[in-house]
Residue, then its C-alpha position, 0 to 999 in steps of 0.5 A: m509777228v507777235t504771236r505770244f505774250h508773256t506778261t508780268l506786271l511792271c511794279g514801281v517802287g517809291l510811291l512819291s511819298a515825298i509829294a504827299i498832296g491831298a485833293p481838296d474840294f474846290s470852290y470854283g467850277q464843277d463840284p467834285g462830288k457831282p457825278a461825271p457826265a454819262a458819256e464819260r467813263r474812267e479806265a484804270v490802265s497799267l504800264s504793262d497793259a498799255a504796252l500789250r494793247a499798243l502792240q496788238n493794235n498799233l497801225d505802224i506795227s501792222i504795216s511792218r508785220h505785213t511788210k515782213e510777211s511779203r519779204l518771206a514771200d519773196i524767198l518762195v518766189e526765188q526758190a520757185k525758179f527751181d521748180p520743174t516745168l511740165s508742158v503737154n502739146g497735142q496737135y492734129n494736122r492735115t495737108v492735101n496738096p495737088l501733085n505735079r510729079p510722082v512721089f515715091g510711095g504716094t503715087g504710081f510711077t507716072l501721073n496722067e492727071i492732077t493727083t491728090f497728096d493727102q498727109r495726116s498727122h497726130s502728135v503729142t509732145v510731153d516736155a519736162t524742164q528742170n533748172l539745176i542748182t548748178g546753173g544748168n538745166v535738164d530737158l526731157n522730151y517725149s513725142p509720140a506721133r501718128s502719120n499717114v499718106n494717101q491712106n489705103v491708096a499709097t504703096g511703098f511704105l513699111f507702115n502706113p499709117a506709121y507710129t513714131g516715138g522720140l525720147a530726148l534728154t538735153l543737158t545744158q550747163p554753164l561753165l563760166r558765167n552763171a555757173g556754180i551753186d553760190i551764183t545760182k542761189t544769189f537771189i535766194k540769199i538776197a531774199q533771205n537777207n531782206a526777210e531777216v532785215e525786215q524781221h529786225v525792222f519789225r522788232d525795231r518798230v516794236l521797241t519804238v512803239l513800246a518806248t513811245v508808250e512808256q514815255a506817254y504813260w509817264e507824262l500822264v503820270f506827271s500831269n496827274e500828279n502835277l494837278k495835285v500840286a496845283q490843287a494843294a497850292l490852291k488850297a493853301a491860298e484859299e486858307l490864307l484868304a479865309s484867314n486874311r478875311a477874318k483878320a480884316k473883318a476884325g480890323i487887324m489886317s488891311i484890305v490890301d492883304v485880302l486883295q493879294a490873297e484873292a489874286a493868288v487864289a485866282s492865279r491858282v485856279e488858272q494853274i489848275l485849269l491848265a493842269e487839267k487840260a494837260i491831263r486830257d491832252q496826255e490821255d488823248q496821246l496815250r489813247r492814240l498810241l493804243n489805237p482803240g479804233e475811231a469809234e472808241l477814240r471818239q468816246d470820252v474816256r478818262l485814263t487813270p495810270i495805276d503804276q507809280p514811278v521808280t525812285l531807286l537807282a539800279p546799278i548800271s555798267l556803261q560797258e555792259a550796256i554798250d555790249t548789250a546794245i551792240e549785240l541786240r540792237p536791230e540796226i546792227v543786225q540790219a547793217k550786217k545783213n546789208v554788208d552780207t548782201s553787198a558781198i553777195n551782189t559783188k560776187f555775182a557781178r564779178n561772175q557776170m564779167l566772165p565769158t559765156l561758156s556752156f556745155q550742151g549734151t543730148m541723147g535720144l531714142a527713136g522708134l517706129g511701128g505699125d501701132y502705138a504699142d509696137s512703136v513704144n517697144r521699138n522706142f525703148s529697145g535701144d536699137f535706134y538712138n542718137y547722141g551729141a555734145g558740144l560747147v558754146l562760147s560767147y563774149p560781148l566785146g568791151n563788156r562795159s555793162a558788166i564791168s560798170t555793174y561790178n564797179k558799182r557793186q564794189l562801191e555799194a559794199k564799201n558804203a555798207e561797211a562804212t554804214l555798219a561802222s557808223v551805226r556802231q558809233q551812233i549806238i555807242v554814243g547813244v548808250r553813253e548819253a542814255v546812261r548819263r541821262v539816267q544818272t543825272d536825272f537820279k541826282r536831280i531827284e535828290t537835289t529837287r527833294s532837298a529844295r522841296i524840303m527847304a521850301e516847306k520849312q521856309l513856308q512854315a517859318e514865314q507862316e509863323r512870322l505872319k501869325v505874330g505880325l512879322s511878315t506880310t501876305r505877299f511874302v507868304l504867297d511867294f513862299q507858297r509859290d516857291l513850294a509849288t514850284a519845288q514840288g513840281n520840280e521834284l515830280r518832274a525829276i522823278v518822272d524824267y528819271n523813269k523816262s530815262l530808264s525807258n530810254l536806256a532800255r530802248h537804246k539797249a534793245t531790252t524793252l521786250d525783256r522788261y515785259n517778258l515778251e517774245l517775238q516769233 
């Protein structure tokens, strides 16, 4: 789980100086100088802050964290099977039966009438059992008891009441099936592997959340900058409209040019409305990833990204990126652990095909006395004892269940190995594509910048031609539109480049390193 965050501010270089677009006053809709509604508030957010808030509050991460903790509990469940068990059983029994014949010690030599045979016993059994890591188990049993027959009447007993004590130690150890430390610890190892797999599933979920937040953040940056492009296009159209109206009033320009400029202004207003909607949509998407809670999500909060996208190309080594991904990607570790688990299951299934051959040994001490202390002394004196040993062999004819299970485990092991190879291939191909995307998007920045510069020059030249009457309003509007398109393309290339860097870090599983975060 995420218990410690070390944050560093992710600073961007290159302040989109090539797209220096002002935010003018608008002649439509709400006055920019008008205060925002009371229900609306603005909140500046950096990329690193957004990442941390997402990790702390994201619901998917909370679910994955709980699942990981449940896998750790599974380990304790399997280890608990080797905890000792202690049981205590106390009983009192009394039996009163009619006799039809003499009983030695309980009656005289002859019976003249129905005689009562009264037996009473008090017993306590203390039993401790311990499963051994070798597959066997040890049982220690101590059972003192007190008994009497026709108390104060019966004769012929050495002790009446009599106190007896029994101490017995029994060992059972499998020799073939279920024998050995490796076999006994099978399910502990599987639980440990599952817990480690879930740990990497959790890490993979964290990386995915961070990458998703980065993508949404840069899309919000694009939407905000794209609004500035639309605002600049509107300002240029409005200036052209004002100029045309003045010229038409002076009688040196036709009303058609004025109408064309007015239509362009209306079109630019529509573009601004769409750009503003895109901003609100992206703000909602980013806020959802931060998971502020339903009450907070209902409020009207405007997010202002403060980090600028990077426009410099960092050196990238394809082979180094592939090696890093192979080493760090959670999917690789998961696949390896699945291979290990399959091997453990196969080994256990092979063991289950063996016959059951177990060694059983027992030894015990006995005691008898007129009171409990006398019984205990005789019990542990060693004068009265018993012991024995033996072997128990069993084997199901055909043994089809164990054989089928073993065959199934072999197939699962082969599938696990094939999955590991497939994951490695997918990672290599994914990293190669991510590196190419970074390189391509950086080249797009260069080409779109050149296109934007040419569009600026063409617009400037056409505006000069219009001033001297060598061009028309239609041509100038077309070049204004081309410039706005070129500016948008350059902005899209810059944002896509930053998204590609985020995508590459996700493929290399180094996203956490970019924020100096550690999972513990």
